[in-house]
C-alpha positions as CSV (number, residue, x, y, z in Angstrom):
1,M,20.2,7.0,8.0
2,S,19.8,8.7,11.5
3,I,16.9,11.1,11.8
4,F,19.4,13.8,12.1
5,L,20.5,13.8,8.7
6,L,17.1,13.0,7.5
7,T,16.0,16.1,9.1
8,A,18.6,18.0,7.3
9,I,18.1,16.5,4.1
10,L,14.4,17.5,4.2
11,L,14.9,21.0,5.3
12,G,17.7,21.4,3.0
13,I,15.1,20.6,-0.1
14,G,12.6,23.2,1.4
15,L,10.1,21.2,2.8
16,T,8.3,24.0,4.8
17,S,5.0,24.5,6.0
18,C,2.5,26.7,4.5
19,S,1.0,27.8,7.5
20,S,2.6,31.1,7.8
21,T,0.4,32.4,5.2
22,A,-2.8,30.4,5.3
23,R,-4.9,31.2,8.3
24,L,-7.8,29.7,9.7
25,P,-10.9,30.7,11.8
26,R,-10.6,30.5,15.6
27,L,-12.3,27.3,16.7
28,A,-14.9,28.0,19.2
29,D,-14.8,25.9,22.5
30,D,-17.5,23.6,21.3
31,A,-16.3,23.3,17.8
32,V,-16.2,19.5,16.3
33,V,-12.8,18.6,14.4
34,V,-12.9,16.0,11.9
35,A,-9.8,14.1,11.3
36,F,-10.3,12.1,8.1
37,G,-8.1,9.4,6.2
38,D,-6.9,5.7,6.4
39,S,-5.0,3.6,8.7
40,I,-2.7,6.3,10.0
41,T,-5.8,8.5,11.2
42,F,-7.4,5.3,12.5
43,G,-4.1,4.7,14.4
44,T,-3.0,1.3,13.1
45,G,-0.2,0.4,15.3
46,A,-1.3,1.9,18.5
47,N,-4.0,1.7,21.2
48,P,-7.2,3.7,20.1
49,Q,-6.6,6.4,22.7
50,E,-3.0,6.5,21.6
51,S,-4.3,7.5,17.7
52,Y,-3.5,10.9,16.9
53,P,-7.0,12.4,17.0
54,A,-7.3,11.1,20.4
55,V,-4.3,12.9,21.4
56,L,-4.9,15.7,19.5
57,E,-8.3,16.1,21.3
58,K,-6.8,16.3,24.9
59,L,-3.9,18.7,23.3
60,I,-6.8,21.2,21.9
61,G,-9.5,20.6,24.1
62,R,-12.2,20.1,21.6
63,R,-13.9,17.3,20.2
64,V,-12.3,15.5,17.5
65,V,-13.7,12.6,15.5
66,N,-11.7,9.7,14.2
67,A,-12.7,9.2,10.8
68,G,-10.2,7.0,9.7
69,V,-10.6,3.9,7.5
70,P,-7.6,1.2,7.4
71,G,-6.9,0.5,3.6
72,E,-9.0,3.5,2.0
73,V,-7.3,4.9,-1.2
74,T,-9.0,8.7,-2.0
75,A,-11.6,7.8,-4.6
76,N,-13.3,5.9,-1.6
77,G,-12.4,8.4,0.8
78,L,-14.3,11.3,-1.5
79,S,-17.4,8.9,-1.6
80,R,-17.4,8.9,1.6
81,L,-16.6,12.2,3.2
82,P,-20.1,14.1,2.5
83,E,-21.8,11.7,4.8
84,I,-19.2,12.3,7.5
85,L,-19.6,16.4,7.0
86,E,-23.4,15.9,6.9
87,R,-23.3,13.9,10.0
88,E,-20.6,16.1,12.3
89,K,-21.1,19.4,11.3
90,P,-17.3,20.1,11.6
91,A,-15.4,23.1,12.1
92,L,-12.7,22.2,11.0
93,L,-11.3,18.8,9.0
94,I,-7.7,17.6,9.0
95,L,-7.3,15.5,6.0
96,C,-4.5,12.8,5.6
97,H,-4.9,10.8,2.7
98,G,-3.1,9.6,-0.3
99,G,-0.7,6.9,1.1
100,N,-2.7,4.0,-0.2
101,D,-2.9,5.7,-3.2
102,Q,0.8,5.7,-3.5
103,L,1.4,2.2,-2.2
104,R,-0.9,0.6,-5.2
105,R,0.8,2.7,-7.5
106,L,-2.4,4.6,-8.5
107,N,-2.6,7.7,-10.9
108,L,-0.9,10.2,-8.6
109,Q,-3.0,13.3,-10.9
110,Q,-6.2,11.7,-9.9
111,T,-5.1,11.4,-6.3
112,A,-4.4,14.8,-6.0
113,D,-7.7,15.8,-7.7
114,N,-9.4,13.7,-5.4
115,I,-7.7,15.5,-2.4
116,R,-8.7,18.5,-4.1
117,E,-12.1,17.8,-4.6
118,M,-12.5,16.5,-0.7
119,I,-10.9,19.9,0.5
120,R,-13.6,22.0,-2.0
121,L,-16.6,19.6,-0.3
122,A,-15.4,20.8,3.0
123,K,-14.9,24.5,2.1
124,Q,-18.3,24.7,0.5
125,R,-19.4,24.0,3.8
126,G,-17.4,26.8,5.5
127,V,-15.5,24.1,7.1
128,G,-11.6,25.0,7.7
129,V,-9.3,22.5,6.1
130,V,-5.7,21.0,7.1
131,I,-3.8,18.7,5.2
132,I,-0.9,16.2,6.4
133,A,1.1,15.3,3.5
134,V,2.3,11.5,3.5
135,P,5.8,10.3,2.5
136,S,6.1,8.5,-0.8
137,P,7.2,4.9,-0.7
138,G,10.9,4.6,-1.3
139,I,14.2,4.8,0.5
140,F,14.2,8.3,1.4
141,V,11.3,9.2,3.2
142,S,9.7,12.5,1.8
143,P,6.2,13.7,1.1
144,A,4.9,13.2,-2.7
145,L,5.2,17.0,-4.2
146,F,1.4,17.5,-4.6
147,Y,0.7,18.1,-1.2
148,L,2.6,21.4,-1.4
149,D,0.9,22.1,-4.2
150,I,-2.3,21.7,-3.3
151,A,-1.8,23.6,0.0
152,K,-0.5,26.6,-1.6
153,E,-3.1,26.6,-4.8
154,L,-6.0,26.5,-2.3
155,T,-4.2,28.4,0.5
156,I,-4.7,26.1,3.5
157,P,-2.1,25.1,6.5
158,L,-0.2,22.1,5.6
159,E,1.6,19.9,8.0
160,E,4.4,18.6,5.7
161,K,7.5,17.5,7.6
162,T,6.3,15.3,10.8
163,L,4.9,11.9,9.2
164,S,7.7,11.6,7.1
165,L,10.2,12.4,10.3
166,V,8.2,9.8,12.0
167,L,8.3,7.2,9.2
168,A,12.0,7.6,9.0
169,D,12.9,6.9,12.4
170,G,12.4,3.1,13.7
171,S,11.7,4.0,17.3
172,L,8.1,5.9,16.4
173,K,7.4,2.9,13.9
174,S,4.9,0.1,14.8
175,D,6.1,-1.2,11.2
176,Y,6.6,0.0,8.1
177,I,4.1,2.3,7.2
178,H,2.5,3.0,10.7
179,P,3.6,5.0,13.8
180,N,3.5,3.7,17.3
181,A,2.0,5.6,20.0
182,A,4.9,7.8,20.4
183,G,5.0,8.5,16.8
184,Y,1.1,9.3,16.9
185,R,1.9,11.9,19.6
186,H,4.7,13.6,18.0
187,L,2.1,13.9,15.0
188,A,-0.5,15.1,17.3
189,E,1.9,17.7,18.9
190,A,2.9,19.2,15.5
191,L,-0.8,19.6,14.4
192,A,-1.7,21.4,17.6
193,A,1.3,23.8,17.2
194,L,0.1,24.4,13.6
195,L,-3.3,25.2,14.6
196,K,-2.1,27.3,17.0
197,K,0.2,29.0,14.3
198,S,-2.5,29.4,12.0
199,G,-5.1,30.9,14.4
200,A,-7.4,28.1,15.2
201,I,-6.7,27.7,18.8
202,D,-5.1,30.1,21.1
């Protein structure tokens, strides 16, 4: 399937960002951003300087900490997050999690609840949150619906389309489930645009 046809399908079924209503406080010039997740955040399939957190750091002019752990499921991420928040004291958390839960066919209600709890842990500390929707395994590369539900429920910006579009395009992938350097750059650019739209950066 061509990327153009897939884009039309995704747009046709209403995959729209929640960023039009969800706002973020402006990030100070010395603010720390934590990118938290699994191998997508870590940057598997590209060099470290080509991961999306590394590229995003250059795009937004703030320090972006790469807190990605390959193979991690949301239950482990939930256990790990408090230490990261305490150590880094970020102003913003970018959360990209749930892909391994889906690949391992874990209970998706529990996956969604784990993500909700991670968001609450961050918000309790005054940390802004952005979530990235991870596509579900299958013929049609589209994100699990719970990401949109969570974004609406907790009123946070959601980057819903880009990772699905990247992983539907063979030229942007290093393997079946990971972007390559070009794919990570697409994701970083989409996140930078979302941060600008939500008011986090100028």
